[in-house]
C-alpha positions in Angstrom: 49.0 77.7 -17.8 50.0 81.0 -16.0 47.9 84.3 -18.1 50.4 86.8 -19.0 50.0 90.2 -18.1 48.4 92.6 -20.8 50.4 95.3 -22.3 50.6 97.6 -25.3 53.3 98.4 -27.8 56.2 100.4 -26.7 55.8 104.1 -27.7 52.0 104.0 -27.8 49.5 104.8 -25.3 46.0 104.7 -23.8 43.9 107.9 -23.2 41.5 107.4 -20.5 38.4 109.7 -19.6 40.7 112.5 -18.4 43.0 112.5 -20.9 40.5 112.2 -23.6 38.3 115.2 -22.2 41.5 117.2 -22.1 42.3 116.3 -25.8 38.8 117.0 -27.5 39.1 120.3 -26.0 42.1 121.1 -28.0 41.5 119.2 -30.9 37.6 121.4 -30.8 39.6 124.5 -30.4 41.7 124.0 -33.0 39.0 122.9 -35.8 36.7 125.6 -34.6 39.4 128.3 -35.8 40.3 125.8 -38.8 36.5 125.9 -39.9 36.4 129.9 -39.5 38.7 130.2 -41.7 37.6 128.3 -44.5 39.4 124.7 -44.0 37.6 121.6 -45.1 38.2 118.6 -43.2 40.0 115.7 -45.0 40.9 112.0 -43.7 43.3 109.3 -45.7 43.5 105.8 -44.9 45.9 104.7 -42.0 47.8 102.4 -44.3 49.4 103.6 -48.2 50.8 101.5 -50.7 54.8 101.4 -49.9 55.6 103.1 -53.5 53.3 106.0 -52.1 55.6 106.5 -49.2 59.1 105.3 -49.6 61.5 107.8 -51.2 59.5 111.0 -50.0 61.1 111.3 -46.3 65.0 110.5 -47.1 66.9 107.4 -46.2 66.3 107.8 -42.8 62.5 108.2 -43.1 62.4 104.9 -44.9 63.7 103.0 -42.3 61.3 104.4 -40.1 58.2 103.2 -42.0 56.3 100.5 -40.5 55.7 98.0 -43.3 52.8 95.8 -43.2 53.1 91.7 -44.4 50.9 90.7 -47.2 47.7 88.6 -45.8 47.6 85.3 -46.1 50.8 83.3 -47.2 53.0 86.4 -47.3 56.0 84.2 -47.8 54.5 82.5 -50.9 56.4 84.6 -53.6 59.9 84.1 -52.0 63.1 82.4 -52.8 65.8 81.1 -51.3 68.3 83.1 -53.5 65.5 86.2 -52.1 66.7 85.1 -48.2 70.1 85.4 -49.3 70.2 88.6 -50.8 68.7 90.1 -47.8 65.9 92.6 -46.7 65.9 94.7 -49.6 65.3 91.7 -52.0 62.7 90.3 -49.7 60.6 93.3 -48.7 59.0 94.3 -52.0 58.0 90.2 -52.3 56.4 90.5 -48.6 54.9 93.5 -48.1 53.1 96.0 -50.3 51.6 98.6 -47.8 52.8 100.6 -44.8 51.2 102.6 -42.2 51.6 106.4 -43.1 54.5 108.2 -41.8 52.8 111.6 -41.9 49.9 113.6 -43.5 51.6 115.8 -45.8 52.7 112.8 -48.4 48.9 111.1 -48.3 47.4 114.8 -48.6 49.6 115.3 -51.8 48.4 112.1 -53.3 44.9 112.7 -52.6 45.4 116.3 -54.4 46.9 114.1 -57.6 44.0 111.8 -57.8 41.0 114.1 -57.1 42.5 117.1 -59.1 39.6 117.2 -61.3 36.8 117.4 -58.7 38.7 119.6 -56.1 38.4 123.7 -56.0 41.4 125.4 -56.2 42.7 127.1 -54.1 41.8 124.1 -51.7 41.9 124.5 -48.3 42.2 121.3 -46.0 42.9 120.2 -42.5 43.3 116.5 -41.3 43.9 115.7 -37.8 44.9 111.9 -37.5 47.3 109.6 -35.9 50.7 108.8 -37.7 53.1 105.9 -37.1 56.7 105.8 -37.0 59.2 103.0 -35.9 61.3 105.3 -34.0 63.0 104.8 -30.9 60.7 105.5 -28.1 61.8 108.3 -25.3 59.9 110.9 -23.6 57.6 113.0 -25.9 58.4 110.8 -28.8 55.8 108.1 -29.7 55.5 105.4 -32.2 51.8 106.2 -32.8 51.1 110.2 -32.6 48.5 112.8 -33.7 49.2 115.5 -36.3 47.1 118.4 -36.8 47.7 119.7 -40.4 46.2 122.4 -42.2 47.0 123.4 -45.9 46.2 125.5 -48.6 47.3 124.6 -52.1 47.1 125.9 -55.7 47.9 129.8 -54.9 51.0 131.4 -54.2 49.1 134.4 -52.5 50.4 135.8 -49.2 47.1 136.2 -47.7 47.3 132.5 -46.5 50.7 133.3 -44.7 49.2 136.1 -43.0 46.1 134.1 -42.3 48.1 131.0 -40.6 49.9 133.7 -38.5 46.3 135.0 -37.3 45.0 131.1 -37.0 47.8 130.6 -34.5 47.2 133.7 -32.3 43.5 132.9 -32.2 43.9 129.8 -30.8 46.5 130.3 -28.4 44.5 133.0 -27.1 41.6 130.5 -27.0 44.1 128.3 -24.9 44.9 131.3 -22.4 48.7 131.3 -23.7 49.9 134.5 -23.0 53.7 134.3 -23.5 54.6 132.4 -26.7 56.7 133.6 -29.8 55.8 132.8 -33.5 59.4 132.8 -35.2 58.9 133.7 -39.0 61.5 133.7 -41.7 61.5 133.1 -45.7 63.6 130.6 -47.3 64.5 133.0 -50.1 66.2 135.0 -47.3 68.3 131.8 -46.2 69.3 131.7 -49.8 70.0 135.0 -50.3 72.3 134.6 -46.7 74.3 131.9 -48.9 75.0 134.1 -51.7 76.1 137.1 -49.1 78.6 135.2 -47.2 80.3 133.9 -50.6 78.9 130.1 -50.8 76.0 130.5 -53.1 74.2 126.9 -54.1 74.9 125.6 -50.6 72.0 126.8 -48.7 70.8 123.5 -48.0 74.0 122.4 -45.9 73.8 126.1 -44.5 69.7 125.5 -43.0 70.5 122.3 -41.9 73.8 123.3 -39.9 71.8 126.6 -38.6 68.4 124.8 -37.7 70.6 123.3 -34.8 71.8 127.0 -33.6 69.3 126.6 -30.4 70.7 123.2 -29.7 74.2 123.2 -29.8 75.5 127.0 -29.9 76.8 128.9 -32.9 81.1 127.5 -32.0 79.4 123.9 -32.7 77.5 125.1 -35.7 80.5 127.0 -37.0 82.4 123.3 -36.8 79.8 121.9 -38.6 80.3 124.4 -41.2 83.6 124.1 -41.8 83.5 120.2 -42.0 80.9 120.8 -44.6 83.3 122.4 -46.7 82.9 126.4 -45.6 85.4 128.9 -45.8 86.5 130.5 -42.6 85.9 133.7 -44.4 82.5 132.4 -44.8 81.6 131.4 -41.2 83.2 135.0 -40.0 80.6 136.9 -42.4 77.6 135.0 -40.7 78.9 135.3 -37.2 77.8 138.9 -36.8 74.2 137.8 -38.1 74.1 135.0 -35.8 75.2 137.1 -32.9 72.5 140.3 -33.9 69.8 140.3 -30.8 66.5 140.8 -32.0 65.1 144.5 -31.7 61.9 144.7 -33.2 60.9 143.4 -36.7 61.2 146.8 -38.4 64.7 147.2 -37.5 65.5 143.4 -38.7 63.7 144.2 -41.8 65.7 147.4 -42.4 68.9 145.6 -41.1 68.3 142.4 -43.8 67.1 144.8 -46.4 70.6 146.3 -47.0 72.6 143.3 -46.2 70.5 141.3 -49.1 71.1 144.2 -51.6 73.7 142.2 -53.4 71.0 139.1 -53.9 68.0 139.1 -56.1 66.5 135.8 -54.2 67.3 137.4 -50.6 65.7 140.7 -51.3 62.8 139.2 -52.7 62.7 137.0 -49.7 62.8 140.2 -47.4 60.0 141.9 -49.6 57.6 139.1 -49.3 57.8 138.9 -45.3 57.1 142.9 -45.4 54.2 142.2 -47.5 52.9 139.3 -45.0 53.2 142.1 -42.2 51.2 144.3 -44.4 48.4 141.8 -45.3 48.2 141.1 -41.2 47.6 144.6 -40.4 45.0 144.9 -43.0 43.5 141.8 -41.7 43.0 143.7 -38.4 46.2 141.9 -36.7 49.0 142.8 -35.4 52.5 141.6 -35.0 52.5 141.0 -31.5 54.1 137.6 -30.4 55.4 137.7 -34.2 59.4 137.6 -34.1 61.4 137.9 -37.8 64.3 135.4 -37.1 66.2 135.4 -40.2 68.5 132.4 -38.6 65.1 129.8 -38.5 66.0 127.3 -40.8 63.6 124.6 -40.2 66.1 121.7 -42.0 63.5 120.6 -44.2 64.4 120.6 -47.6 61.0 121.2 -49.6 60.1 124.8 -48.3 60.6 127.3 -50.8 59.0 130.6 -49.0 58.0 131.2 -45.6 58.6 129.4 -42.8 57.1 129.3 -39.0 58.1 127.8 -35.8 56.2 128.3 -32.5 57.6 127.9 -29.2 55.7 128.3 -25.9 58.1 130.6 -23.7 59.7 129.5 -20.0 58.2 125.8 -20.0 60.5 122.9 -20.8 59.0 121.8 -24.2 60.1 121.9 -28.0 58.2 124.2 -30.7 54.5 123.1 -30.6 53.6 124.6 -34.4 55.3 125.1 -37.2 55.1 125.1 -41.0 55.8 126.8 -44.2 55.5 127.5 -48.2 56.5 124.9 -50.7 56.3 125.1 -54.4 56.4 121.5 -55.7 54.0 119.5 -53.3 52.9 117.3 -55.6 55.5 117.2 -58.4 56.8 113.7 -56.9 53.2 112.1 -58.0 53.2 113.7 -61.5 51.7 117.2 -60.8 54.2 119.8 -61.1 54.2 123.5 -59.7 51.3 123.6 -57.3 52.4 126.3 -54.9 50.8 125.7 -51.3 51.4 126.7 -47.6 50.6 124.7 -44.8 51.4 124.3 -41.0 50.6 121.7 -38.3 50.0 122.1 -34.4 51.7 119.5 -32.5 48.7 118.5 -30.0 50.8 115.9 -27.9 53.2 118.9 -26.7 50.4 121.5 -26.6 48.4 118.8 -24.3 52.0 119.0 -22.3 52.4 122.8 -21.9 48.8 123.3 -21.1 49.4 120.8 -18.1 52.2 122.3 -17.3 50.7 125.7 -17.0 47.6 124.2 -15.5 45.3 126.0 -18.0 43.0 122.7 -17.5 41.1 123.3 -14.6 37.9 123.8 -15.5 37.7 120.0 -17.6 37.7 118.2 -14.3 34.0 117.8 -14.2 32.3 115.0 -15.3 30.4 115.3 -18.5 27.5 113.5 -17.0 25.4 116.3 -15.0 23.0 114.5 -12.8 22.6 110.7 -11.5 19.5 109.2 -10.1 19.5 107.5 -6.8 16.8 105.5 -5.9 15.5 102.8 -3.2 14.5 99.8 -4.8 13.2 97.8 -8.0 10.0 100.1 -8.5 12.0 103.1 -7.3 14.1 102.6 -9.9 11.9 101.9 -12.7 10.1 105.1 -11.9 13.5 106.8 -12.0 13.7 105.4 -15.7 10.8 107.7 -16.8 12.4 110.7 -15.6 15.7 109.8 -17.0 14.5 109.6 -20.3 12.5 112.8 -20.0 16.3 114.6 -18.6 17.6 113.1 -21.6 15.1 114.5 -24.0 16.0 117.9 -22.4 19.4 117.8 -23.7 21.0 116.9 -20.0 23.2 114.5 -19.7 22.4 111.9 -17.0 22.4 108.1 -16.2 20.8 106.3 -13.1 22.8 103.9 -11.0 21.7 100.9 -12.9 21.7 98.3 -9.6 20.3 97.8 -6.2 22.3 98.6 -3.6 22.6 101.2 -0.3 22.0 104.9 -1.1 25.7 105.6 0.5 27.2 103.8 -2.5 25.4 105.0 -5.2 26.5 108.6 -4.0 30.1 107.5 -3.8 29.8 106.1 -7.4 28.7 109.9 -8.2 31.5 111.5 -6.1 34.1 109.3 -7.9 32.9 110.2 -11.2 32.4 113.9 -10.5 28.9 114.4 -10.7 27.4 117.4 -9.6 24.0 116.7 -8.9 21.5 113.8 -8.1 17.7 113.2 -8.2 16.6 110.9 -5.1 13.5 108.2 -5.9 11.7 106.9 -2.8 8.3 105.9 -2.2 7.3 109.6 -1.2 8.6 111.1 -4.4 6.6 108.4 -6.6 3.4 109.2 -4.3 3.6 113.3 -4.6 5.4 113.2 -8.3 8.0 115.8 -6.8 11.4 115.6 -7.5 14.3 115.8 -4.6 16.6 117.1 -6.1 20.5 117.4 -4.5 23.6 119.5 -5.1 26.1 116.9 -4.4 28.9 119.5 -3.8 27.3 121.5 -1.0 24.8 118.8 0.0 21.8 121.4 -0.2 18.4 119.4 -1.1 15.0 120.9 -2.1 11.7 119.2 -3.2 11.0 120.5 -6.9 8.7 119.5 -10.0 10.6 118.8 -13.4 10.6 122.1 -15.0 11.7 123.7 -11.9 14.9 121.1 -11.9 15.5 122.0 -15.7 15.8 125.4 -14.3 18.4 124.8 -11.5 20.1 122.9 -14.5 20.1 125.8 -17.0 
């Protein structure tokens, strides 16, 4: 019988020790900021009832849900007629659960189920894997982590200002110095539809201009005409699309005048102005932040501020984004709960930091010291030293087998362990410790407290 070679499902990954050290660094940096701003951590199950998930992501999203077969004899309720009718008749009888597609819908379900216990405004962050039955390709996986933070139960614009501060704090911690946080307001886009003479068609407008970066204005214009927009409407939009960024203050003035005829558009501009004012009051400024009236983020549920973050001069898409929504929990029977949220793309941030070589300090081993020894008795003596090191909070290990000292040092070298203690008969007699810096080769005879001082 031949043994098949082990593999993992397409679109999934293993993370070895080096990747995990780097991922943990990213996640701990983000968590540190979330906690500083008063967010509490939440986790929801990997699987949800299909009734919770379906119908929330559009037809395409429903296709990408991973369904879980019922346990036991999952075909027991299925009839020959169901087979003949195909998947739509079969599915409810063979599967009641699915893997979560994102963290937003499970969060909305959690808020509705726990609304009497939660303190509103409720600030939560959540860092967990999600699953999508997508076609795997570079940068797109079937299992990947999302890292979300949301405030629900308030429409205060302080929350938007704090999100901008959190993004800037995290990027400063990562050493990123060239990035752009684009901000806009969905009300401005609704106003834009009114101003160019297509009121009520802001959804189609958003879907089209969301592609500006990818396909350019000529192709977007073509798409607008195909969607029933008049040539006149497209011509009115053209100068706004062509307008070059010339500072947030100038953009605000330009769009304030442009939106004069639209009540909702004017409200969008004034909300954005207030966010900038609150940011200043909180001790921040608008460095790295760009008011981009063409930022659309094609998702239909945003109703206020929208954000998108790109690191400049790297070949990677947006690394963070989000916005305000007015009815997240409405689908579960709790209407009119306003909230604002955003997420960090952990996998993309990893790729950015890797490309810009900002991980260099993470190559060292988490183990500070290894105990090497010349025999069984020496190893037992070394175990007592090991216990004292760990009690002092030093991450350390002992070479667990009898082996030539050269082999033990080779092991330490491959694991990037910086220091070693060598235990031989001399050390056992004298009670002193031979302490070696494995990078420089420098070796000293010390007592235990001196070893701790060196490691400190």
